[in-house]
C-alpha positions, 0 to 999 in steps of 0.5 A, a space after each residue: 743632332 748639331 755638329 759644330 766645328 767650334 767643339 770639333 765633336 757631335 753634340 746631342 741633347 741639351 748641351 748640343 742645342 745649347 751650343 748651337 743656340 749660342 753659336 746662332 746668337 754669335 753669328 746674328 750679333 756678329 760679335 763672337 770673340 774672334 781671338 783668344 788672348 790679348 796678353 800673350 804668355 812669355 812661356 813658349 809652351 803656354 804661348 803655343 796653346 794660346 795660338 792653337 785656340 785661334 786655330 782649333 779650340 777643341 784641340 787646345 782643350 784636349 791638350 790643356 786637359 792632358 796637361 792638367 791631368 798630369 799636374 794632378 800627380 805632382 805634389 807641389 805643382 807650379 801655381 803659375 803654370 796651373 793658372 796659365 793652363 786655366 786661362 787657356 782653358 777659359 779662352 778656349 771655352 770662350 771661343 766655343 761660346 760655352 760661357 759657364 765653362 769659361 767662367 768656371 775655368 777662369 774662377 779656378 785660375 783666379 783663386 791661384 793667381 791673385 796678384 793684380 799685377 800678374 798678367 795671368 790674373 788679368 787675362 783670367 779677369 778679362 776672360 771671366 768678364 767677357 763671358 758675362 751676359 746678365 745686366 747685374 753681372 756686366 755692371 759688376 764686371 765693369 767695376 772689377 775691370 776699372 779697379 784692375 785698370 787703376 792699378 796698371 800704368 796708363 797706356 801699358 799693354 795690361 791697361 790696353 787689354 783691360 780697356 778692350 774688355 771694358 769696350 766689349 762689356 759696354 757694347 754688350 750693354 748696347 752702349 755703343 757711345 761708350 764702347 766706341 770711346 774705350 775701343 778707339 782709345 785701345 786701338 790708337 794705343 796699340 801701335 807698337 809691335 808688341 801690341 799686335 794682339 790688342 791691336 787686332 782685338 780692338 780692331 775686331 770689336 771696333 768694326 762691330 761697333 762702327 757697323 752698328 753705328 752705320 759707319 760702314 767705311 770704317 767698319 770695312 777697313 777695320 774688318 779687313 785688318 782683322 781678316 789679313 791678320 787671321 789669314 797670315 796666322 792661319 786662324 781659320 775659325 776667326 777667319 770664317 766669322 770675319 769673312 761672314 761679317 764682311 759680307 754683312 757690311 757689304 750688304 748694308 752698303 748695297 754691294 750685294 755681288 761682293 757680299 755674295 763672294 764673302 758669304 761663299 768664302 765664309 761658307 767654304 771655311 765653315 764646311 771645312 770646320 764642319 760648322 753647320 750653323 756657320 753654313 746656315 748663316 752664310 746661306 741665309 745672308 746669301 739668300 738675302 743678297 740674291 733677293 736684292 739682286 732679283 735672283 729669286 730662284 737662287 735666293 729661294 734655294 739658299 733660303 731653303 737650305 738655311 731653313 732646314 738647318 735652323 729648323 733642325 737646330 731649333 733656332 726659332 729666331 733664325 727660322 723666322 728670319 728665313 721665313 720672312 725672306 721666303 715671304 718676300 720671294 713669294 710676294 715677288 713671284 705673285 704668290 701673295 697668299 703664301 707670303 701672307 701665311 709665312 708672315 702671319 707665322 713670323 709675326 705671331 707674337 706681334 714682333 715682340 720676339 724679334 729684333 726691333 730694328 727688323 719688325 717695321 719692315 715685316 709689317 710693311 711687307 705684310 701690308 703689301 701682301 694684304 693689299 695684293 690680296 685685296 684686303 685693304 683694311 688689313 693692309 692699312 692696319 699693317 701700314 699704320 703699325 709700320 709707320 709707328 715702328 719706323 718712326 720710333 726706330 728712327 728716333 732711337 737711331 738718331 739718339 744713338 747716333 748723336 750720343 756716339 758722335 759725342 763720344 767719338 768727339 770726346 775720345 778724339 779730344 782725349 787722344 789729342 790732349 794726350 798726344 799734345 802732352 807728350 809733345 810738350 814734354 818732349 820739347 820742353 827744353 826749347 821754348 820756341 818749339 813749345 810755343 810753335 807746337 801750342 799754336 799748331 794744336 790750338 789750330 787743330 782744336 779750333 778746326 775740330 770744333 768747326 767740323 763738329 759744329 758743321 756735323 751738328 748742323 748737318 744732323 739737324 738738316 738730316 733730321 728735318 729731311 727724315 721727318 719730311 720723308 716720313 710725312 711723305 711716306 704716310 701720305 703717298 700711295 706706294 704703288 702709283 706715287 699719288 696721294 693716298 685716300 686719306 691725303 686726297 680727302 684732306 686736299 679735297 676738303 681744303 680745295 672746297 673750303 678755298 672755293 667757298 671762301 673765294 666763291 670760285 668753281 671746284 670740280 670733283 671727278 671719280 675715275 674708274 679703270 674699265 674691266 680692271 678685274 679681267 685685266 688682272 685675271 688674264 694678264 696677272 697682277 704685275 700687269 695690273 700694277 703696271 696699268 695703274 702706274 702708267 695711268 698715274 703717269 699719263 694723268 699727271 702729264 695731262 692735268 694742270 699744276 693746280 689739279 690733284 689726282 689721288 688714288 681713292 681705292 683699288 682701280 678708282 681715283 679721285 680728281 680735284 680741279 680747283 677753278 675748273 668749270 665742268 667744260 674745262 674738267 670734261 676736256 681734261 678728262 677726255 684728254 686723259 681718256 685718250 692717253 690711256 688708250 696708249 697703255 699696251 697690254 701683253 699678248 695674254 691680254 689679246 682682245 682687251 684694251 685699257 680704258 676708263 670711265 669718269 663721273 664729275 660734279 661741279 660746285 658753283 658758288 652755292 656751297 656743296 659739302 664734299 660728301 655730296 659732291 663725291 656722291 654726285 660724281 659717283 652717280 655720274 660715274 655709274 651712269 657712264 658705266 651703265 651706258 657702256 663704259 669708256 665715257 665721261 659723264 657730268 652730274 646734273 644738279 638733280 643727282 642724289 647726294 646720298 653717299 650710299 647710292 653707288 653701293 646700293 645700286 651694285 648690291 
């Protein structure tokens, strides 16, 4: 059974789960309808009901039902009053996310209030449109709203409210570039005191759009405006949602401590409203913030609270999101096997049932879990999928950002043109003032153009940087920061080709950490990771700028030394071997010390293939291991060159 403060009653069976599911969607998307109506009634009794919807929608529904029942016994009821009651009923159902009931009530009212100039008709029209979610229905609703706007005076209260509804539908269609234009226009048009309701409605919707576009500063400012209004007017339900949304925005900016405070306030309000889903979402995002701060124990506690609530409500998507966070906690605590089990459950459909923006990170997380368990093949597959999805998501986000930027620019220009027209009409009696105004606005337009060009140049530069970062991500080992195996092989091939053309020396060495498995078993994988990272650091410090040290696999590394003879290479390796002794182990590693063995092979003018050189170096490494480890050995010309020699010897 799910209990929701939105309805103020227990809900069981299909209706209950349906409401819980809808509430979950509202919390995830962060865009439930925060305030009841934009066009407040002039009738004090109806206006009181409209205000009550923001505070307690369930109580408002009870009062409306009582009023409607009393009108059944009136031979000729007041049709305006009847339509207004249906409008309030639709608004209350909308707040409760009961879309079908909201549309049904709105249609009843629209059959009575048919005049397109009637505010009640427009309110019913907006309420119906804002509860449509299918693609065809939203397209039809947009056409209806645009037709209604055409009959209103531009800039009027009715026109502004319909413009907000238009922006809501555009945002729901994932057209942030269009929604920001409609909502920004409505926001700027709502500066007069009598426009307080559309002002706060447009601010709430615009904050959500700004957050989706990554403009967190504007999103926070708009969100705070809505919170102040909610607090002043005692809109508890709306306040709980908007405090939660503020926490989400703060998390996106990395201010996790402040975000935790907002989630705590949202949770407190949800408890007062007996809203178990609101509490669960506050716990879920509190868990995520604490995980980012490294508070693993508290994070696990909050996530488990949320998991129980979502499981009871059969909220499959939220269960998977919570499981993913718990997998991160398991991985951070060294429980890679448990993390992998959870991630396999989360990605049981290959991410097809999850939001695309979250899937890439899940594949990266599973790659880390596989790597920690030594399943490098699985880790490589997941990393490849991560890079592919990350690149695709990045391209989509860039396209959306560019489209949104164009829309914002066009909206600003339209607002500027309207403002300019008003100013020109106001000073048309005096020619000199009109010319001064014209020059001033021309300067603003030119400045705006320069700023837009500068922004476009910035986005081009940022795009290039993103691509470079992506290439770097695909080429580097995540733990050590060294080139990964694929990139190291490319660099080695290029170095051998250059050495062949220039007839210069090239030395290849394979380095292997001694007794690494014992260090891992005795001291833990975290210590093992520390040893590998420290080795990478001292290796880079000890080598020449022209040398390349890359991770070849596990605790094995490949060193490429262009122009180095075996004597120079051996001296460098001895230097690294000495520096490695300085890597200290914890108390659990008593009796152990960090050391390495290395085998090197040199190609002197007479060409050698890369596979042959690596095989010779591998053979020399085996000799170093066989002779007691902590040694550097040089391969002689008679060394076997088959790539399978080392594997065969070990087997």
